[in-house]
C-alpha positions in Angstrom: 0.0 0.0 0.0 1.2 3.5 -0.8 -0.2 6.8 0.5 -0.5 9.5 -2.1 -0.1 12.8 -0.3 -1.3 15.0 -3.1 -4.8 13.4 -3.0 -4.8 12.1 0.6 -5.8 8.5 -0.4 -4.1 5.1 -0.1 -3.3 3.2 -3.3 -3.6 -0.6 -2.7 -2.4 -1.6 -6.2 1.3 -2.0 -6.6 2.3 -0.1 -9.8 6.1 -0.6 -9.4 6.1 -3.9 -11.3 4.9 -4.9 -14.7 1.4 -3.8 -15.4 0.9 -6.1 -18.4 0.7 -9.7 -17.3 1.2 -11.3 -20.7 3.9 -11.3 -23.3 1.2 -10.6 -26.0 0.2 -7.2 -24.4 3.8 -6.1 -24.0 5.5 -7.4 -27.2 2.4 -7.9 -29.4 0.8 -11.1 -30.6 2.7 -13.0 -33.3 0.5 -13.5 -36.3 1.0 -15.3 -39.7 -0.4 -14.6 -43.2 -0.2 -17.1 -46.0 0.0 -15.8 -49.6 0.0 -18.3 -52.5 1.8 -18.0 -55.8 -1.2 -19.8 -57.3 -2.9 -16.7 -58.7 -6.3 -16.7 -60.4 -6.5 -12.9 -60.8 -4.1 -10.0 -61.4 -4.8 -8.8 -57.8 -3.6 -12.2 -56.4 -0.4 -11.9 -58.4 0.2 -8.4 -57.1 -0.5 -9.7 -53.5 2.1 -12.4 -53.9 4.6 -9.9 -55.3 3.9 -7.5 -52.3 4.3 -10.4 -49.9 7.7 -11.2 -51.2 8.7 -7.7 -49.9 6.9 -8.2 -46.5 3.9 -6.1 -47.5 0.2 -6.8 -47.1 -2.5 -4.4 -48.4 -6.2 -4.8 -47.8 -8.1 -5.3 -51.1 -10.7 -2.7 -50.2 -7.9 0.0 -50.0 -6.6 -0.7 -53.5 -7.3 2.0 -56.1 -10.8 1.7 -57.6 -12.2 -0.6 -54.9 -14.8 0.4 -52.2 -13.9 -0.9 -48.8 -16.3 -2.3 -46.2 -16.0 -2.9 -42.4 -18.1 -6.0 -42.1 -16.2 -8.8 -40.3 -18.7 -11.4 -41.2 -18.6 -10.5 -45.0 -14.8 -10.6 -44.7 -14.9 -14.1 -43.2 -17.2 -15.2 -46.0 -14.5 -14.3 -48.6 -15.6 -10.7 -49.4 -12.1 -9.5 -49.0 -12.7 -6.0 -50.2 -12.5 -4.8 -46.7 -10.2 -2.5 -44.7 -8.4 -5.5 -43.2 -5.9 -8.2 -44.1 -6.4 -11.7 -42.6 -3.8 -13.1 -40.3 -3.8 -16.1 -37.9 -2.1 -17.3 -34.8 -1.8 -20.8 -36.4 1.2 -21.1 -38.6 -0.2 -24.4 -40.1 -3.3 -22.5 -41.2 -1.1 -19.8 -42.9 0.9 -22.6 -44.6 -2.4 -24.0 -46.0 -3.2 -20.6 -47.5 0.4 -20.1 -48.7 0.5 -23.4 -50.6 -3.1 -23.3 -51.8 -3.7 -26.5 -49.8 -0.5 -28.1 -51.1 -0.8 -27.1 -54.8 1.8 -24.3 -55.2 4.7 -22.5 -53.5 3.9 -19.5 -51.4 5.0 -17.1 -48.7 4.2 -16.9 -45.0 4.4 -13.4 -43.6 4.9 -13.1 -39.8 4.8 -10.0 -37.6 4.0 -9.0 -34.0 1.0 -6.7 -33.6 -0.5 -4.8 -30.6 -3.8 -6.4 -29.6 -6.7 -4.0 -29.9 -4.5 -1.3 -31.6 -3.8 -2.9 -35.0 -4.9 -6.5 -34.4 -8.4 -7.6 -33.5 -9.8 -11.1 -33.5 -12.6 -11.8 -36.0 -15.4 -12.3 -33.6 -18.1 -12.6 -36.3 -20.3 -15.8 -36.4 -18.6 -16.9 -39.6 -15.2 -16.0 -38.3 -15.7 -18.3 -35.3 -17.3 -21.1 -37.4 -14.3 -21.1 -39.8 -11.9 -22.0 -36.9 -8.9 -20.4 -38.6 -7.9 -18.4 -35.5 -8.4 -15.3 -37.7 -7.2 -11.9 -36.7 -7.9 -8.8 -38.7 -5.2 -6.2 -39.3 -6.4 -2.7 -40.3 -4.7 -1.0 -43.1 -1.4 -1.8 -45.0 1.3 -3.8 -43.3 5.0 -3.3 -44.1 8.2 -4.9 -42.8 6.7 -8.3 -42.1 9.1 -11.2 -42.0 9.0 -13.3 -45.2 9.3 -17.1 -45.3 9.1 -18.9 -48.7 7.2 -22.2 -48.5 7.0 -25.1 -50.9 4.3 -27.8 -50.7 
């Protein structure tokens, strides 16, 4: 206990130690994003090229696209949102990176601050998909790059 003379009250919470109890809150949560070289569209080819430089840009923020903020639509594959999809599960990222074992790809990894840039997809579809999906707002730069082959 500590008496605060300026306000004449006793503080019973010790603030001298670490306030954050978890590594995630202090250092950020480590997330992964899989990007496949197996491209069906020009945008997917661009995304793969960007990933090779540690960059991830939400499709909704690309020129000519109209972005949405609906987590459920995002989880149902309407990826023209303000987010990119990441996961806590590296195996899930590998599945996306290799197009389920069909092509080489890239796994991006980076630590993000929870609630600041990283939020879990809590939509009904997001929970049902069981991908441990986290949504990152806006462009991401300087992610770590790991090339994967199936």
